[in-house]
Phi, psi and omega in degrees: 000134182287158181296321180297319179295317178299315180297319179295318179296323178295319178296318178298316180297318178296318181294319178297320178295319178296318179298315180297318178298315179296320178299317178295319178297318179298315179299317179298316180293323178295319177295317179296318178300316179300316179296317181294322178294322177295318179297319178299317179299317179296318180294321177295322177296321177297319179296316179300316180297317179297317178297320179298313183287313187284325187243356177070019178282158176287164178299322179296318178297318179297316179297322179295316179300312181294321178296320179297314180296320180295321180295330178280000178092009180276180181276352186096354179289137179266119181285170181295327178290323178290323181290332179290337177286343181283000000 
């Protein structure tokens, strides 16, 4: 086997290993993203419930408030000035 062929095969093997490593990292990140999205949904549900209980807003109003805050780049947390508007 020629040296050039061996070198080419080695490069292919390294590239395949890199691809497999990247594929595994992607799968891990996709799984992590899924878990984080589920956690986010649970936390948003807790916020809606808290707004409902503490301020007597409807669930739809609470979801609207949180969506508005999220759109502004906030955490979805309702500040004391915002809560006084409720």
